[in-house]
Every structure is written in structure tokens, then in C-alpha cells.
LOLUM-312314 format. One record per residue: residue number from 1; x, y, z of N, C-alpha, C in turn. Coordinates in nm, 2 decimals. Example, Ala and Ser with C-alpha at 12.3 -4.5 7.8 and 13.67 -1.06 7.14 Angstrom:
<recs>
{rec 1,{1.32,-0.57,0.78},{1.23,-0.45,0.78},{1.32,-0.33,0.78}}
{rec 2,{1.28,-0.22,0.71},{1.37,-0.11,0.71},{1.29,0.00,0.79}}
</recs>
This chain:
<recs>
{rec 1,{1.89,-1.79,2.57},{1.87,-1.72,2.46},{1.99,-1.66,2.39}}
{rec 2,{1.94,-1.64,2.25},{2.07,-1.61,2.17},{2.13,-1.46,2.15}}
{rec 3,{2.22,-1.46,2.13},{2.29,-1.31,2.15},{2.24,-1.22,2.01}}
{rec 4,{2.26,-1.14,2.08},{2.17,-1.04,1.99},{2.24,-1.01,1.82}}
{rec 5,{2.36,-1.09,1.81},{2.41,-1.06,1.67},{2.37,-1.20,1.58}}
{rec 6,{2.31,-1.32,1.66},{2.25,-1.39,1.57},{2.12,-1.40,1.53}}
{rec 7,{2.08,-1.44,1.40},{1.95,-1.42,1.36},{1.84,-1.49,1.43}}
{rec 8,{1.73,-1.47,1.47},{1.64,-1.60,1.51},{1.52,-1.57,1.41}}
{rec 9,{1.49,-1.76,1.36},{1.40,-1.72,1.29},{1.26,-1.69,1.32}}
{rec 10,{1.18,-1.64,1.22},{1.07,-1.58,1.26},{0.97,-1.69,1.30}}
{rec 11,{0.89,-1.69,1.41},{0.76,-1.77,1.45},{0.61,-1.70,1.39}}
{rec 12,{0.52,-1.77,1.39},{0.40,-1.77,1.35},{0.32,-1.84,1.50}}
{rec 13,{0.20,-1.78,1.58},{0.18,-1.85,1.69},{0.00,-1.87,1.64}}
{rec 14,{-0.01,-1.97,1.62},{-0.13,-2.04,1.58},{-0.23,-2.07,1.74}}
{rec 15,{-0.38,-1.97,1.75},{-0.42,-2.01,1.89},{-0.54,-2.02,1.80}}
{rec 16,{-0.61,-2.14,1.94},{-0.73,-2.18,1.89},{-0.79,-2.10,2.03}}
{rec 17,{-0.89,-2.00,2.03},{-0.90,-1.93,2.14},{-1.05,-1.86,2.12}}
{rec 18,{-1.10,-1.78,2.25},{-1.20,-1.73,2.26},{-1.27,-1.61,2.17}}
{rec 19,{-1.33,-1.59,2.06},{-1.36,-1.48,1.97},{-1.49,-1.40,1.98}}
{rec 20,{-1.57,-1.38,2.09},{-1.68,-1.38,2.12},{-1.63,-1.22,2.27}}
{rec 21,{-1.60,-1.10,2.22},{-1.56,-1.03,2.34},{-1.70,-0.95,2.41}}
{rec 22,{-1.83,-0.99,2.35},{-1.95,-0.92,2.43},{-2.01,-1.03,2.50}}
{rec 23,{-1.94,-1.16,2.50},{-1.96,-1.29,2.59},{-1.87,-1.31,2.69}}
{rec 24,{-1.87,-1.38,2.81},{-1.80,-1.37,2.88},{-1.73,-1.58,2.81}}
{rec 25,{-1.62,-1.56,2.81},{-1.59,-1.70,2.83},{-1.62,-1.79,2.89}}
{rec 26,{-1.70,-1.91,2.82},{-1.71,-2.01,2.93},{-1.60,-2.11,2.98}}
{rec 27,{-1.47,-2.11,2.96},{-1.37,-2.19,3.03},{-1.21,-2.15,2.97}}
{rec 28,{-1.14,-2.22,2.91},{-1.04,-2.12,2.88},{-1.01,-2.06,2.80}}
{rec 29,{-0.97,-1.90,2.81},{-0.97,-1.88,2.68},{-0.85,-1.90,2.58}}
{rec 30,{-0.77,-2.00,2.62},{-0.72,-2.03,2.48},{-0.73,-2.18,2.47}}
{rec 31,{-0.75,-2.29,2.39},{-0.77,-2.41,2.41},{-0.65,-2.49,2.38}}
{rec 32,{-0.58,-2.42,2.23},{-0.47,-2.48,2.21},{-0.40,-2.38,2.13}}
{rec 33,{-0.21,-2.37,2.14},{-0.14,-2.33,2.09},{-0.03,-2.38,2.04}}
{rec 34,{0.01,-2.35,1.90},{0.10,-2.43,1.87},{0.21,-2.31,1.77}}
{rec 35,{0.34,-2.30,1.77},{0.41,-2.23,1.70},{0.49,-2.29,1.63}}
{rec 36,{0.46,-2.26,1.48},{0.49,-2.28,1.38},{0.64,-2.18,1.27}}
{rec 37,{0.75,-2.23,1.20},{0.83,-2.13,1.16},{0.72,-2.04,1.09}}
{rec 38,{0.76,-1.92,1.05},{0.70,-1.85,0.92},{0.69,-1.90,0.83}}
{rec 39,{0.55,-1.88,0.73},{0.50,-1.90,0.64},{0.45,-2.04,0.65}}
{rec 40,{0.48,-2.13,0.70},{0.39,-2.27,0.72},{0.25,-2.24,0.73}}
{rec 41,{0.19,-2.35,0.67},{0.05,-2.36,0.66},{-0.02,-2.37,0.83}}
{rec 42,{-0.15,-2.37,0.82},{-0.19,-2.43,0.97},{-0.17,-2.57,0.98}}
{rec 43,{-0.10,-2.58,1.11},{-0.08,-2.72,1.16},{-0.17,-2.81,1.16}}
{rec 44,{-0.19,-2.97,1.09},{-0.29,-3.06,1.08},{-0.36,-3.07,1.23}}
{rec 45,{-0.28,-3.04,1.32},{-0.32,-3.08,1.47},{-0.43,-2.91,1.51}}
{rec 46,{-0.37,-2.82,1.45},{-0.44,-2.73,1.45},{-0.62,-2.76,1.39}}
{rec 47,{-0.55,-2.77,1.26},{-0.71,-2.81,1.18},{-0.81,-2.89,1.23}}
{rec 48,{-0.77,-2.99,1.30},{-0.83,-3.08,1.33},{-0.91,-3.04,1.49}}
{rec 49,{-0.87,-2.96,1.57},{-0.89,-2.93,1.69},{-0.96,-2.78,1.65}}
{rec 50,{-0.99,-2.73,1.54},{-1.07,-2.63,1.50},{-1.20,-2.71,1.41}}
{rec 51,{-1.16,-2.79,1.35},{-1.30,-2.86,1.30},{-1.40,-2.92,1.43}}
{rec 52,{-1.35,-2.94,1.57},{-1.44,-3.02,1.67},{-1.45,-2.88,1.75}}
{rec 53,{-1.36,-2.77,1.75},{-1.41,-2.68,1.85},{-1.57,-2.67,1.92}}
{rec 54,{-1.56,-2.58,2.02},{-1.68,-2.54,2.06},{-1.75,-2.39,2.01}}
{rec 55,{-1.86,-2.38,2.05},{-1.92,-2.28,2.01},{-1.84,-2.17,2.02}}
{rec 56,{-1.84,-2.03,1.97},{-1.72,-1.94,2.00},{-1.59,-1.92,2.00}}
{rec 57,{-1.55,-2.02,1.96},{-1.40,-2.03,1.95},{-1.36,-2.01,1.82}}
{rec 58,{-1.23,-1.97,1.77},{-1.18,-1.99,1.63},{-1.01,-1.96,1.63}}
{rec 59,{-1.00,-2.02,1.51},{-0.86,-2.00,1.50},{-0.80,-1.85,1.47}}
{rec 60,{-0.67,-1.84,1.54},{-0.60,-1.67,1.57},{-0.46,-1.66,1.49}}
{rec 61,{-0.42,-1.59,1.42},{-0.29,-1.63,1.38},{-0.20,-1.50,1.44}}
{rec 62,{-0.10,-1.49,1.51},{-0.03,-1.35,1.58},{0.12,-1.40,1.54}}
{rec 63,{0.16,-1.24,1.50},{0.33,-1.30,1.46},{0.38,-1.19,1.58}}
{rec 64,{0.43,-1.30,1.67},{0.54,-1.24,1.77},{0.64,-1.15,1.73}}
{rec 65,{0.69,-1.06,1.75},{0.83,-1.02,1.77},{0.94,-1.07,1.77}}
{rec 66,{1.01,-1.10,1.69},{1.14,-1.20,1.70},{1.27,-1.11,1.74}}
{rec 67,{1.29,-1.00,1.71},{1.38,-0.86,1.72},{1.34,-0.79,1.88}}
{rec 68,{1.48,-0.81,1.98},{1.47,-0.69,2.08},{1.41,-0.55,2.03}}
{rec 69,{1.36,-0.50,2.12},{1.30,-0.36,2.11},{1.43,-0.23,2.09}}
{rec 70,{1.41,-0.17,2.02},{1.53,-0.08,1.98},{1.50,0.02,2.08}}
{rec 71,{1.57,0.07,2.17},{1.58,0.19,2.28},{1.63,0.33,2.23}}
{rec 72,{1.53,0.42,2.21},{1.62,0.56,2.20},{1.67,0.56,2.25}}
{rec 73,{1.83,0.67,2.27},{1.90,0.74,2.32},{1.82,0.85,2.40}}
{rec 74,{1.88,0.93,2.50},{1.85,1.01,2.55},{1.85,1.14,2.48}}
{rec 75,{1.99,1.13,2.40},{2.01,1.28,2.29},{1.90,1.28,2.22}}
{rec 76,{1.86,1.15,2.15},{1.75,1.14,2.05},{1.63,1.19,2.09}}
{rec 77,{1.58,1.14,2.25},{1.45,1.17,2.31},{1.46,1.28,2.29}}
{rec 78,{1.57,1.38,2.37},{1.56,1.53,2.39},{1.54,1.55,2.23}}
{rec 79,{1.59,1.57,2.15},{1.60,1.60,2.01},{1.43,1.61,1.99}}
{rec 80,{1.40,1.51,1.97},{1.27,1.51,1.88},{1.18,1.58,2.00}}
{rec 81,{1.19,1.57,2.13},{1.12,1.69,2.20},{1.15,1.82,2.21}}
{rec 82,{1.23,1.89,2.17},{1.26,1.98,2.11},{1.18,2.02,2.00}}
{rec 83,{1.19,1.92,1.87},{1.16,1.95,1.78},{0.98,1.97,1.78}}
{rec 84,{0.92,1.84,1.82},{0.81,1.89,1.87},{0.74,1.99,1.95}}
{rec 85,{0.81,2.01,2.06},{0.76,2.17,2.11},{0.78,2.25,2.03}}
{rec 86,{0.88,2.28,1.92},{0.87,2.39,1.86},{0.79,2.38,1.79}}
{rec 87,{0.73,2.32,1.74},{0.63,2.29,1.61},{0.50,2.32,1.64}}
{rec 88,{0.46,2.30,1.78},{0.36,2.30,1.86},{0.31,2.48,1.89}}
{rec 89,{0.44,2.48,1.97},{0.45,2.68,1.95},{0.42,2.74,1.84}}
{rec 90,{0.52,2.69,1.71},{0.53,2.80,1.63},{0.37,2.78,1.58}}
{rec 91,{0.31,2.66,1.54},{0.17,2.66,1.50},{0.07,2.74,1.55}}
{rec 92,{0.10,2.74,1.74},{-0.03,2.83,1.80},{0.02,2.95,1.80}}
{rec 93,{0.14,2.99,1.84},{0.19,3.14,1.84},{0.32,3.19,1.74}}
{rec 94,{0.27,3.16,1.60},{0.41,3.17,1.54},{0.47,3.33,1.53}}
{rec 95,{0.40,3.48,1.65},{0.49,3.61,1.64},{0.55,3.58,1.76}}
{rec 96,{0.52,3.48,1.85},{0.60,3.48,1.98},{0.70,3.34,2.03}}
{rec 97,{0.69,3.28,1.90},{0.74,3.11,1.87},{0.86,3.13,1.94}}
{rec 98,{0.95,3.23,1.90},{1.14,3.22,1.98},{1.12,3.24,2.12}}
{rec 99,{1.06,3.32,2.13},{1.03,3.36,2.27},{0.98,3.26,2.35}}
{rec 100,{0.91,3.23,2.34},{0.83,3.09,2.40},{0.93,3.00,2.40}}
{rec 101,{0.99,2.95,2.27},{1.09,2.81,2.29},{1.18,2.83,2.34}}
{rec 102,{1.27,2.95,2.39},{1.36,2.99,2.49},{1.31,2.94,2.63}}
{rec 103,{1.21,3.03,2.63},{1.17,3.01,2.78},{1.14,2.86,2.80}}
{rec 104,{1.09,2.80,2.73},{1.04,2.65,2.77},{1.19,2.59,2.79}}
{rec 105,{1.29,2.61,2.69},{1.42,2.53,2.73},{1.49,2.61,2.86}}
{rec 106,{1.46,2.71,2.88},{1.54,2.77,3.01},{1.44,2.71,3.15}}
{rec 107,{1.33,2.67,3.13},{1.27,2.64,3.28},{1.29,2.48,3.25}}
{rec 108,{1.26,2.41,3.16},{1.31,2.24,3.21},{1.42,2.22,3.07}}
{rec 109,{1.50,2.24,3.13},{1.66,2.22,3.03},{1.66,2.02,3.05}}
{rec 110,{1.66,1.96,3.13},{1.69,1.83,3.17},{1.61,1.74,3.09}}
{rec 111,{1.48,1.81,3.05},{1.38,1.73,2.97},{1.39,1.73,2.84}}
{rec 112,{1.45,1.82,2.78},{1.49,1.84,2.62},{1.66,1.82,2.59}}
{rec 113,{1.68,1.78,2.74},{1.84,1.72,2.70},{1.82,1.52,2.68}}
{rec 114,{1.68,1.52,2.74},{1.66,1.35,2.74},{1.69,1.32,2.84}}
{rec 115,{1.66,1.37,2.98},{1.74,1.28,3.09},{1.58,1.26,3.15}}
</recs>
């Protein structure tokens, strides 16, 4: 696995798979899978397989993520939770918003800290 500092070249995933969701798949869901560098044309092997494919199968192109998912910090989660809660309360009860927000923050302080 490459370190986070290195850039990983994006790959595209071509697959010959079952494309009729309203009918049960008669065999394997995916008959052929080929990963190719992003931006390249469909590989010749996939093109030949598509020409002789069984009924109901089609070529699909997926774009898998090549980067790791970024996680929010606890502080960021808490900040967004407070903002969303305040917005909901101000919309539903603008006259009592300050009191209701303070009550909510008092009842669940850990939740709004992001813990």
C-alpha cells in the first residue's frame, strides 16, 4: 500500500456484468473485470467479450476512489451539529430559539463537542 504522501494514478474499472435488475442473474454477476489507467479507451479484450456476451450483460465503467476518505475531527462534527441544531430550532420556534438551544446544549454537551 502506498504512503499517503505519494500520488496514486487513478484507475478506471471496466466490467462485463448483469444489467437487468428486474430479472435474476442466470450465472456469475460479473463475467470479466479489467482495471485500466484513467482516460484510456475500453480495452480490446473487453470489446471482444462484449461482442460475444450472453443476453442481459453489458459493459459498465466504474470510477473507484483512489484517495483515502478524509475523516472529520471531533471538533468539526460538534460545530456542525450545533449549527444544524440551531438552524432547525430557529426555523421551528424563532421566539424561543435562544432558550431551546441553551437547553439542548445543556442536556447533551458531549454530543455537541463531537464525542
